C-alpha positions as CSV (number, residue, x, y, z in Angstrom):
1,M,0.6,-2.1,11.6
2,K,3.0,-4.9,12.6
3,L,1.8,-8.3,11.5
4,V,3.5,-11.7,12.1
5,V,3.5,-14.6,9.6
6,A,4.0,-17.8,11.5
7,G,3.9,-21.5,10.9
8,G,5.9,-24.7,10.6
9,F,8.9,-25.4,8.5
10,G,8.2,-25.2,4.8
11,V,4.5,-24.1,5.0
12,G,5.1,-21.0,2.8
13,K,5.9,-18.1,5.2
14,T,8.8,-16.7,3.0
15,T,6.7,-17.1,-0.1
16,F,3.7,-15.4,1.6
17,V,5.8,-12.4,2.5
18,S,7.6,-12.1,-0.7
19,T,4.4,-12.6,-2.9
20,V,2.8,-9.5,-1.4
21,S,5.6,-7.1,-0.4
22,E,5.6,-3.8,-2.4
23,V,9.3,-3.5,-1.5
24,R,12.0,-6.0,-2.1
25,S,11.4,-8.4,0.8
26,L,14.2,-9.1,3.2
27,H,14.9,-12.7,4.0
28,T,17.4,-14.4,6.3
29,E,17.7,-17.5,4.4
30,Q,20.5,-19.9,4.8
31,T,21.4,-22.9,2.8
32,M,20.2,-26.1,4.3
33,T,23.0,-28.5,5.3
34,A,23.4,-32.2,5.9
35,A,23.0,-31.5,9.6
36,S,19.4,-30.5,9.1
37,V,18.5,-33.7,7.3
38,P,17.4,-35.6,10.4
39,V,15.4,-32.7,11.7
40,D,13.9,-31.0,8.7
41,S,11.8,-33.3,6.6
42,L,11.8,-32.4,2.9
43,D,9.2,-35.1,2.0
44,Y,6.7,-32.5,0.8
45,T,9.1,-29.8,-0.3
46,P,12.0,-31.7,-2.1
47,E,13.0,-28.6,-3.9
48,K,13.6,-26.6,-0.8
49,T,17.3,-25.7,-0.4
50,T,17.1,-22.8,2.1
51,T,15.4,-22.0,5.3
52,T,14.7,-18.8,7.4
53,V,17.1,-18.6,10.4
54,A,15.8,-15.3,11.8
55,I,13.1,-13.3,9.9
56,D,11.4,-12.4,6.7
57,F,10.2,-8.9,6.3
58,G,8.0,-7.2,3.8
59,R,5.6,-4.1,3.5
60,L,2.2,-3.6,1.9
61,T,0.1,-0.5,1.7
62,L,-3.5,-1.7,1.4
63,D,-4.6,1.4,-0.6
64,P,-1.7,3.4,-1.8
65,H,-4.1,6.2,-3.1
66,N,-5.6,6.9,0.4
67,P,-3.2,8.4,2.9
68,A,-5.2,7.2,5.9
69,T,-4.9,3.5,4.9
70,P,-2.8,1.3,7.1
71,I,0.6,0.2,6.1
72,L,1.2,-3.5,7.0
73,Y,4.6,-4.5,8.0
74,L,4.9,-8.3,7.7
75,F,7.4,-10.1,9.9
76,G,7.8,-13.8,9.1
77,T,9.1,-16.2,11.7
78,P,11.5,-19.2,11.3
79,G,9.5,-22.5,11.2
80,Q,11.8,-24.7,13.3
81,S,11.9,-24.8,17.1
82,R,15.7,-24.5,17.2
83,F,15.2,-20.8,16.0
84,K,12.5,-19.9,18.5
85,D,14.7,-17.7,20.5
86,V,13.8,-15.0,18.1
87,W,10.1,-15.5,18.5
88,D,9.6,-13.0,21.3
89,D,11.5,-10.3,19.4
90,I,9.5,-10.8,16.2
91,V,6.1,-10.9,18.0
92,C,6.9,-7.9,20.2
93,G,4.6,-5.0,19.2
94,G,2.6,-7.3,16.7
95,R,-0.9,-6.4,16.3
96,G,-2.0,-9.7,14.7
97,A,-0.7,-12.8,13.0
98,V,-1.4,-15.3,10.2
99,L,-0.7,-18.8,11.1
100,L,0.0,-20.7,7.8
101,L,-1.0,-24.3,7.8
102,D,-0.1,-27.1,5.4
103,L,-2.8,-29.9,5.6
104,R,-0.3,-32.4,4.3
105,R,1.6,-32.0,7.6
106,P,-0.4,-29.9,10.0
107,Q,1.8,-31.0,13.0
108,E,4.5,-28.8,11.6
109,S,2.5,-25.6,12.7
110,F,1.5,-27.0,16.2
111,E,4.4,-25.2,18.0
112,A,3.8,-21.9,16.2
113,L,0.1,-22.2,17.2
114,D,1.1,-22.7,20.8
115,L,3.5,-19.7,20.6
116,L,0.7,-17.5,19.1
117,E,-1.7,-18.4,21.7
118,R,0.8,-17.6,24.5
119,S,1.6,-14.2,22.8
120,A,-2.1,-13.2,23.2
121,I,-2.2,-11.4,19.9
122,P,-5.2,-11.9,17.6
123,Y,-4.5,-14.4,14.8
124,I,-6.2,-16.2,11.9
125,V,-5.4,-19.6,10.6
126,A,-4.7,-19.7,6.8
127,V,-4.7,-23.0,5.2
128,N,-2.1,-22.7,2.4
129,D,-3.8,-24.7,-0.4
130,F,-1.0,-26.9,-1.8
131,P,-2.3,-28.8,-4.9
132,D,-1.5,-32.3,-3.5
133,A,-2.8,-31.5,0.0
134,P,-5.7,-33.8,1.3
135,Y,-9.1,-32.3,1.8
136,F,-10.4,-31.9,5.2
137,S,-13.5,-29.9,6.0
138,D,-13.1,-26.6,7.8
139,T,-15.1,-28.1,10.7
140,T,-12.6,-30.9,11.0
141,V,-9.5,-28.5,10.8
142,R,-11.1,-26.2,13.4
143,R,-11.8,-29.1,15.7
144,S,-8.3,-30.7,15.2
145,L,-6.6,-27.4,16.1
146,D,-9.1,-26.7,18.9
147,L,-9.9,-23.3,17.5
148,T,-12.5,-21.1,19.1
149,E,-15.3,-19.8,16.9
150,R,-13.7,-16.4,17.3
151,T,-10.6,-17.5,15.4
152,P,-11.1,-17.1,11.6
153,L,-10.1,-20.1,9.4
154,I,-9.6,-19.2,5.7
155,H,-7.8,-20.7,2.7
156,C,-5.2,-19.0,0.8
157,N,-2.4,-19.6,-1.8
158,A,0.9,-18.1,-0.7
159,R,2.0,-17.8,-4.3
160,D,-1.0,-15.8,-5.4
161,R,-0.8,-12.0,-4.6
162,N,-4.5,-11.5,-4.5
163,S,-5.1,-14.5,-2.2
164,V,-2.4,-13.2,0.2
165,I,-4.0,-9.7,0.2
166,D,-7.3,-11.2,0.9
167,A,-5.8,-13.2,3.9
168,L,-4.2,-10.0,5.3
169,I,-7.5,-8.0,4.8
170,R,-9.2,-10.7,6.8
171,L,-6.5,-10.6,9.5
172,V,-6.8,-6.7,9.8
173,Q,-10.6,-7.1,10.0
174,H,-10.1,-9.6,12.8
175,V,-7.6,-7.4,14.7
176,I,-10.0,-4.5,14.5
177,A,-12.9,-6.5,15.7
178,T,-10.9,-8.0,18.5
179,Y,-9.7,-4.6,19.6
180,H,-13.3,-3.3,19.6
181,Q,-14.6,-6.2,21.4
182,D,-11.9,-6.0,24.1
183,T,-12.4,-2.4,24.7
184,A,-16.2,-2.5,24.8
């Protein structure tokens, strides 16, 4: 099952994919240059020195002991609009998506949210819980993003394998429920 990991610049997409991948994850990271300084704010990620310019890729088998269990192929998108030319290629054939959201700067993920809505694949919103992020109730976040009640809103930590697995399980459940609802 092909799944997309989307979100804005620096919200944790590469970390999300690499944390959970059972194979060495593939990343198209490039060193950030002085030219990106006026465009890519490092206010909340001052240690960030690279950025995804095309794709992140990883794989996860949810239950390796069960041959019928789905294998998840994770495709991370670049977070900056200047790389959105690859968006359609990444989303093509995707069964669902996780939109990662950083509450310190939610506006970073608005464009990815728009692209997901236009792609018409089921998605969940996962608030990547950064330790210094402000608290907003789920109701406030849901209202601010104008999410329907059908769209799951969860919290995760992209650095914690179990948290990422929980997010992916929730996404797969949502994809299956959406599929069943749409075919009923």
